C-alpha positions in Angstrom: 6.1 4.7 33.3 5.4 0.9 32.3 8.7 0.7 29.7 7.5 -3.1 28.9 4.2 -1.7 27.5 5.9 1.3 25.8 8.2 -1.3 24.3 5.0 -3.3 23.3 3.4 -0.7 22.0 6.2 0.9 20.0 7.1 -2.4 18.8 3.9 -3.8 17.4 3.1 -0.3 15.9 6.4 -0.3 13.9 5.7 -4.0 12.6 1.8 -2.7 11.9 3.7 0.4 10.2 5.9 -2.0 8.0 2.5 -3.5 6.8 1.0 -0.4 6.2 4.2 0.5 3.9 3.0 -2.3 1.7 -0.2 0.1 0.6 2.3 3.0 0.3 4.6 0.9 -2.1 1.8 0.7 -4.5 1.2 4.0 -4.6 4.9 4.9 -4.8 5.4 2.4 -7.6 2.8 4.2 -10.0 4.0 7.8 -9.0 7.5 6.7 -9.4 7.1 5.4 -12.9 4.0 7.7 -14.2 3.9 11.0 -11.7 0.1 9.8 -11.0 -1.2 9.7 -7.5 -3.0 6.8 -7.1 -6.6 6.9 -5.3 -7.7 3.1 -5.9 -4.8 1.4 -3.7 -6.8 0.3 -0.9 -9.5 -1.1 -3.5 -7.1 -2.7 -4.9 -5.9 -4.4 -1.6 -9.7 -5.3 -1.0 -9.7 -6.9 -4.2 -6.8 -8.9 -4.1 -7.8 -10.3 -0.5 -11.6 -11.1 -2.2 -9.5 -12.9 -5.5 -7.3 -15.0 -3.2 -10.0 -16.1 -0.9 -12.1 -17.2 -3.9 -9.4 -18.8 -5.7 -8.6 -20.4 -2.1 -12.0 -21.9 -2.3 -12.1 -22.8 -5.8 -8.6 -24.7 -5.7 -9.1 -26.2 -2.1 -5.9 -25.6 -1.9 -3.3 -24.0 1.1 -3.5 -20.3 1.0 0.3 -20.0 0.1 -0.7 -21.8 -2.7 -3.6 -19.7 -3.5 -1.9 -16.4 -3.2 0.7 -16.5 -5.9 -2.6 -17.5 -8.2 -4.5 -14.7 -7.0 -1.3 -12.5 -7.8 -1.2 -13.6 -11.4 -4.6 -12.5 -11.5 -4.4 -9.3 -9.6 -1.4 -8.9 -12.0 -3.8 -9.3 -14.9 -6.3 -7.0 -13.3 -3.7 -3.9 -12.7 -2.7 -4.0 -16.5 -6.3 -4.4 -17.5 -7.3 -1.3 -15.8 -4.4 0.9 -17.3 -5.5 -0.4 -20.7 -9.0 0.5 -20.6 -9.5 3.3 -18.1 -5.8 5.1 -17.9 -4.1 5.0 -21.1 -6.4 7.6 -23.3 -5.8 10.0 -20.6 -2.1 10.0 -21.4 -0.7 13.8 -21.9 -4.3 15.1 -20.1 -4.5 17.0 -16.9 -3.2 15.7 -13.7 -7.0 16.2 -12.0 -8.3 14.1 -14.7 -6.5 11.3 -13.5 -6.7 11.7 -10.7 -10.6 11.8 -10.6 -10.1 8.0 -12.4 -8.1 6.6 -10.3 -11.0 7.9 -7.4 -13.8 6.4 -10.0 -11.8 3.0 -10.4 -11.9 3.2 -6.4 -15.6 3.6 -6.0 -16.3 1.1 -8.8 -13.7 -1.9 -7.1 -15.8 -1.2 -4.1 -18.7 -1.2 -5.5 -18.6 -4.2 -7.9 -16.7 -6.1 -4.9 -20.2 -5.9 -2.6 -22.3 -6.8 -5.7 -20.5 -10.0 -6.1 -19.2 -11.1 -2.3 -21.7 -9.2 -0.1 -21.0 -7.1 2.5 -19.8 -10.2 5.2 -16.9 -10.6 6.8 -15.3 -13.4 6.0 -12.2 -15.2 7.6 -8.8 -15.4 5.8 -6.6 -17.8 7.9 -3.1 -17.6 6.9 -2.0 -20.3 9.2 -0.3 -17.6 11.7 -0.4 -18.7 15.2 -2.6 -16.4 17.3 -0.6 -16.5 20.6 1.9 -13.9 20.9 5.6 -14.3 20.8 7.1 -13.7 24.0 10.3 -11.3 24.2 10.7 -11.0 27.9 8.0 -9.2 29.5 7.0 -7.5 25.5 4.4 -9.6 23.8 4.8 -9.6 20.2 1.8 -10.4 17.7 2.8 -12.8 14.8 0.6 -11.7 12.2 2.4 -8.0 12.5 6.1 -9.5 12.8 5.2 -11.9 9.5 4.0 -9.2 7.9 6.6 -7.1 8.8 9.2 -9.5 7.3 7.2 -9.9 4.2 6.5 -6.0 3.7 10.7 -5.8 4.1 11.5 -8.7 1.9 9.2 -6.9 -0.8 10.7 -3.4 -0.4 14.2 -5.0 -1.0 12.8 -6.6 -4.1 11.7 -3.7 -5.5 14.8 -1.2 -4.1 16.7 -3.8 -6.7 14.4 -3.5 -9.6 14.8 0.0 -9.8 18.1 -0.1 -10.6 17.9 -2.9 -13.1 17.3 -1.4 -16.9 13.7 -1.7 -16.7 13.4 0.1 -13.1 15.6 3.0 -14.8 12.9 3.2 -17.8 10.2 3.8 -15.7 11.8 6.3 -14.2 12.5 7.8 -17.4 9.0 7.7 -18.0 8.0 9.8 -14.5 10.2 12.3 -15.7 9.2 13.2 -19.0 6.7 11.3 -21.2 7.5 13.1 -24.3 11.3 12.9 -24.1 10.8 9.0 -23.4 8.8 8.7 -26.4 11.2 10.6 -28.4 14.3 7.8 -27.7 11.9 4.9 -28.1 10.5 3.9 -24.6 7.1 2.6 -24.5 5.6 4.4 -22.3 2.2 2.8 -22.6 4.1 -0.5 -21.8 6.3 0.9 -18.6 2.9 2.5 -17.0 1.3 -0.7 -17.5 3.7 -2.4 -16.0 3.5 0.0 -12.6 -0.1 -0.7 -12.4 0.6 -4.3 -12.3 3.2 -4.5 -10.0 1.3 -2.3 -7.4 -2.0 -4.5 -8.1 0.3 -7.5 -6.7 1.5 -5.5 -4.0 -2.2 -4.4 -3.2 -3.1 -8.2 -2.8 0.2 -8.9 -0.6 -1.1 -6.4 1.5 -4.7 -7.2 1.4 -4.3 -10.8 2.2 -2.1 -9.9 5.1 -4.2 -7.5 6.9 -6.9 -9.3 6.1 -5.8 -12.6 8.3 -6.1 -9.9 11.0 -9.5 -8.2 10.4 -10.8 -10.8 7.9 -12.1 -10.0 3.9 -14.7 -7.1 3.7 -15.0 -3.7 2.9 -13.1 -2.0 5.7 -9.9 -3.2 3.5 -10.3 -0.4 1.3 -9.9 1.9 4.1 -6.2 1.1 4.3 -5.9 3.7 1.6 -5.9 6.7 4.2 -2.9 5.0 6.1 -1.0 4.0 2.7 -1.4 7.7 1.4 -0.2 8.8 5.0 2.9 6.8 4.9 3.6 7.8 1.1 3.3 11.4 1.2 5.6 11.7 4.7 8.2 9.5 2.9 8.1 11.3 -0.1 5.7 9.9 -3.2 8.8 8.6 -5.4 10.8 7.2 -2.6 10.4 3.4 -1.8 13.1 3.6 1.1 11.0 6.7 2.8 8.0 4.5 2.5 9.6 2.3 5.1 11.0 4.8 7.2 7.6 6.4 7.1 5.9 3.4 7.9 8.0 2.8 11.1 7.6 6.5 12.1 3.6 6.7 11.6 3.3 2.8 13.3 5.4 3.4 16.2 3.9 7.0 16.7 0.1 5.3 16.1 0.6 2.9 18.5 2.0 4.2 21.4 -0.4 7.2 21.0 -3.4 4.9 21.0 -1.9 2.8 23.9 -1.9 5.7 25.8 -4.7 8.5 24.6 -7.6 5.9 24.0 -8.1 5.4 27.3 -8.3 9.2 28.1 -10.3 10.5 25.2 -12.5 7.0 24.6 -10.8 5.9 21.4 -10.0 7.5 17.8 -6.5 8.8 18.4 -5.3 6.1 15.7 -7.0 8.2 13.1 -6.1 11.4 14.9 -2.7 10.6 14.2 -2.9 9.8 10.8 -4.8 12.8 9.6 -2.5 15.1 11.9 0.6 13.8 10.2 -0.7 13.9 6.8 -1.8 17.6 7.3 1.3 18.6 8.9 3.6 17.0 6.0 1.7 18.9 3.6 1.9 22.3 5.0 5.4 21.6 6.3 7.3 19.7 3.9 5.1 18.3 0.5 7.6 16.4 -1.2 8.1 14.3 2.3 10.9 13.5 4.2 13.1 11.7 1.2 10.9 12.8 -1.9 12.3 14.6 -4.5 11.9 18.6 -4.7 11.5 19.7 -8.4 12.6 23.2 -9.0 10.8 24.9 -12.0 12.7 27.9 -13.3 10.6 30.9 -14.5 
């Protein structure tokens, strides 16, 4: 076996998995604070990349200056989505809220197609395209930068959920009625979770856009985000990190060795298989909370 190739596939796969974990983090943030599975996270990542590109073109400033402005814009968009589309559904059956997030996903993708068209656009972050040499192993610089950014954001949110506001959001997720009864503004907490999720989606969208360009295909990040979030546990930030590393590594190795045998498609097969097996064997994920209901 070529161990250098194996290490290269594993390391690059793990780094790409961390970038997928950013999409999962947005899903976890909303679920952790409101118990709502968000099917619009991929579309938010795509929209965040388009907004970042639009701000970059408008300000004629470096992308690292345009990106914080785009994050502020997406923060407000996230709050607006909660206020307009989801607040009225508070207390309604979960399936109605789930369908609303799906409708939001479709609406955002359609709106982006109308506004920006379907042409792939380049979004350069100034990261060199030359690989980083680690002995005989070649490391993708974009994956490395994205992995470091992902770890930084995960660290921030792990600390955030230990603050007073983070505890309030967790209380809202546990019980809306009890939170209302003790004076917690449930609406404001859920709006904040959507706003933070939109900011995380922007980061993920920009990182992936620097690799594959900005177009409608960025919305397909939802599948990987869901797979990572479900595997790690929908309410576990740490689980999303580990699940991203595991799934990315497995996906990288499988595609490196299987694609040449089956002609491609093994990456998607790994993702779908992981999602199905996790739901069948361990529905609450590796580190998710398993709720027990007494009859």
